[in-house]
Structures are given as C-alpha cells and as structure tokens.
Steps between C-alpha positions, in 0.01 A plus 500: 500500500798337674717306255494179699126507545458575127733217413328256737179553309656359183611167654304210342438148624372168379379444147507863402867538584580177317326619184670840505836329557434270202420806285816684614733206451351438158542864395859505630593180319335645185733794487823332602474169315393672176823696488721190507276302267523765233880514538518128421257531207673811354713313240180334363324840485798647319503218247124509446491872413838503330642790704863552606611443861516865598147561372365185666637620834222760507260223596684499837615863516162652425339296777762584762505874424122520552531286808761709683319823422171378649642339815597830682163668428299197612428655848349810338292292262366298795397812687343660191295203374478270804733207561248237400398675184861570397618152582222329307548741206871413495425127487239549226734723298782252533276206406344675198841619380624141530215391268580767251875414512415136420285606209742768371505488115835689472796600704397863554166389645678257733728771638208740553300247699812404704522866607137489599563178684793665687264783610269241649776293650659796672197534724496138619820434698515779756123505537506124560754531781296781667179304481655191666647718774155648573288185493729311744537599865818650639582158656474336155714738299766232448238275347369784282843584357582133468197459269613804299850361485367187331385709209799737482779243542337183367352674202828576320598131545176359375492729201788325314327166555179615339694695241700186414193287460337767283815542294550125449137384455279799419515835317626821657145636512429268791746707704221754512188284484607315816424816697129510411347247744711619797421863419127443479486310828716754683287794371171343596616406854662838562192691388263300716704453818767774520410807710630856462701637793348842428256656257642631167559871517573764242870545561658751255778366279838664472533481124849659493630249755340210308654618173846530653464157662393339174787665314760399763394141564404427140833629368699317767325172415566552129871555565523191720312279255645626174850619608680175424330458166620842377843509660406716796636857485653454159143536369328841474164358605636357823676826581183697429277274722764501775479882512123475499512253791730727707298812424169330556584333834693804634222735391231269654683484832539878527144571381334234713668598830349849452159392366193532711339207315787265423412209274759291697563572866882501514481593873449130568877460438572681820414180679826305533303173445381612156830643378708197612229251398476650152874455449486144635200433275709614206776256596239225527383596149856468368532143620139397435475620143873485416514124541178448317645693203841328483437142621253394225748618236774283650271199536369519146798633305783325676349188652240439227197488732163541340302810599273277715787327682667838552186631663466190717859538617436861613181374666718319758559838657125573503435177688755595766342842535155350546628250759700743718284817473229351723723440809672837437162673499395322825825594681475860379135534617580353840815714544710186544775657293599858428402569135829682450695185587290298255558751220877508570522120498293491181726736312812315608343165388400668173857607439631150586247334269598720204869431564426127513304526176805667338718205615276240330447702185695280260459353153402160643294585805184299562174553679626350828794742521261799471257389774706598813558866403142539383359353822724732708385789289138411572566471872673840489209671330254353751711658772507842331163591357257448789715649780606790274137575406385481856791721619438763229114511508489451879728799558276773355159645605198354319446809293839450333462124424379541135790733415745276683376193317531684168858605570600157619363319195628769259849454648484125438385560140775757440756271658399225258527743204845618608604136550388410150686797346819452698516123482431485123775763449742301721402181316574648155826657621625190672408283206698716262801506736497125563449422135806710402709347779404138417535556127851631548591172666358279229783474250724241337769545769280297730538131433139417580374761251739383230402138552127586492531685170711221348251230597199690365402678182676839526197721435271288718768492770535878499129546527482255793785678674326836449178360642684350796671834579163688481333246722777513760503880491125507555520268799777704664303820448181342648705398806636853538150652506402273787814606690414865448147446635657326801738788564230770466266311730748443775652850475165672552373255769635729785227750414278278714631685806307809384170320553308513830311212648135567422228542760284187539226430760516867602868470611698808387758461231852411626774735393 
C-alpha cells in the first residue's frame, strides 16, 4: 500500500481525535513531569530511608537507564505487539509501577519499581509523537507537534512546581501517587479510541543487537549519572563502565549494520534531516534539562526560595512556551516561515536568555530580575521544538517515522543526561576554584575584614565569613554554568543549515 494512502487512513477527526490527543498528552506529561518531581523529592526520599546521597541517586539513575534502553527499540516493539497494545501496556506498566513506588516499604523495592517504571516510560515519548503525527493531516502537522511540545517542554517546568508543593506540604510518596489518575484515564482512552497503523506481526528479535545496545546505553548512562559522585575516571567502576559503553555501542553499530533483522534501524541516519535533527535535539536537551537542574539549586540554596516558589519561578518559562507555541505551530503549518529560520532564531534566543540569566545570578536577585531571561527562554523553545519536529519527521518517508521519532527523542534524553553530568562537574569544579580564590582574599590585611572580626565575636565572625565565601562561590559557579549553556547553544546553532525544508501540502522538500 502506498505510504501516503496508508497514512491518510490514520487521520482522525472530531471527538475521536480529541480523546486520543488527551490520552497522548496525558501520557507524555506523565513520563516527563514525573522525572522532575522525583528529582525535587529526592532529598526527602534519602532522609526517609536513611541512605547516603550516592545510593539515593539510584532512584533517578535506575529509571533513566531503563528509559534510554527502551526508547530505541520502541519501533520494533510497536511492530511486534501492535502500536495500540504496546502504548497502552506502557501506560499501564508506568502507572502500576508508580503505585508500587509510592507503597515501597524499603529503598531496594523503590529502586526496583523505578526501573520498571523506566521501562514503561521509555515507550511513551517517541510513540506519542508518532501517534500525533499520524492522527493529524499533513496540513496540521504544526498543530500536532505544537501539542506534543506542550508536554515535552512544559512538562519539565511544571514538574518542579508540583515537586515543590509535594515537598513542602505532602510526603514524597505523592510524587508517585499523583500519576495514578492521569495514567488510568490515558490508558482507558488510548485502548478505546487509538487505532493500529498495521496489524501486529511476528518480527524476529535480534537478541545480540539488543544485548549490545543495552550494555552500551546502560553503561553510558551510569557513567553520566554517577561519574561526578565517584570522581570520574579516578574510580575503577567508572573506568569499567566507560569501557563497557564504548564496547557495547561500537559492537552494536557494527553488528546492526550487518544484521538482517536489526532491532534498531540505523539506516534512518542516512537521512540528513534525522542526523542533523538528532544533534540539534541533543542541544535542546542540554538547555532544557540543564537549566532545570541548576536553576532550582540557585533559587533554593542561594536566594532562599521555598521549593514551591522555586517551581513557580521556573513555571514562568512554561507559560511563555504555552503562549508562543500556538502561533509558531500555525505559521509552520501554513508555511509562513521556513522552519529552519525559526529553529535558528530559537537557538540564538536560547543562548541570549542563558547569558542574561548568568548576568542576574547574584546573591540578592529577586523574582522580577529572573522573569525576562525566563520569558525569552520560553519564547526560544517555542520557536525550536515545533519547527524542528516538523522538519525532522516531515523529511523522511512514512515507514521511517517511528525510528526517526525514537532517535530524535533519545537524542534529547541523552543531551539532558550529558548536560546534567557536565554541568554538575563544572559546578563543583568552579565552586572549589572560586572558594579558594575568595578565601585567599579574606585576611586581616583587608581593613573591612579586620574591622568585621573586631566588631564581632571572633569565632562567630569567622564562621560568618566562611559562610559568606561559600555562598558567593556558589553564586559565581551557578552563573558560570548558565554561560556555558549559552555558549554551547549558540556554537551549535549553525547545524540548522544541514536541515531541509520539509514537504507540506505535497510540495517537495526544499534543499
């Protein structure tokens, strides 16, 4: 059957499309918001179970490792079990694992169910994007990706708000229980109204390729998440898993390119749209997840914001995304602007916003000072995600869309993981450097220091000076991380020229 005819048969209208869209948005928000909520609640989980920081990190690490391993094999799972069946099973698994996480009697049980939750979550994002592409007509692809963008970009901003409320007013277990009603509604709607693009078929599984992929991605994720905790390559475990990551990913690539039944179709990377879009998706992940990681620490540790106020501050960006994504989606659908131009402008604005954020990162900043860079950041992301998604998914044949969506979403996830690893390392390094430099200047040769120590109790004065130095060093290091995100974003923005303008309304793609 011709791909366009086949795809046309999946387009939905009216109430059915609205209900499927609600299910898809709910499932997308489930996966993305949960990650940020748990990050906020992690200190409470650590204290409740009495585990050290490095052990508590497995609540996050275990989930992400399972997540990144499942994302690339999602297209195969859809073909084997049927997209509707697999999607609903993923929602049910994620929701049930959320319940078990909330009821976990001990830390080991919590980590186990977080891994199960990650397996379910890995099937949601790329499948959601493919479903939205199929149920909306070619003329409405901007709208479809705009809806998806609401979940992907707004989700990480709403997560800290909910996480803050849970942290301040409830127990950490509600970070998981909050998923139950949304998961149940999404599963029921998807099961009753979502249609399969094709019948499930008994596609053989390349077990060797799957094993190498799991080894490579799992080991890489472990190194990224745990590297800073253990001192990177000074630690034997990090060296071992780095070797496992290299061997696994290299072996997977060589094996898969020769396999007759590849578990992941790497040939999709021959499309320039997919290769360039995956790299740009990674850059988007760096800025999207990097700022979510660093900004709450600055707000709470340096400015003294509550967890709830910190989340509400970050929510300013989400509001800007929601406001500007709609007109961007309309202009993209109607071909009023070249998607490549929108993406380029978005990345430049994203770099500017992060640089502005660095400039207002100070010990006495207030909410008003943070609003302009956060609003510009939101506008930037609204200019990136929809046009980039349309350009990438619209530039490949329909048969390759599931694999393309998986690669695009995996790249954003990996970009976020790399951002977390690199930015935390830079944060610790810069903090140590600034602390040493500032401490060296705090001595009795400075009149202000001598006067301060003479006018206060000596011991108390020294403690206050030490605290002041540490706070100032932290603020300077937070500012530096924002500058690094700005530099990375702007430096890689020229990759936009590798994209092609996608075909819309039957018009061929423009070189």
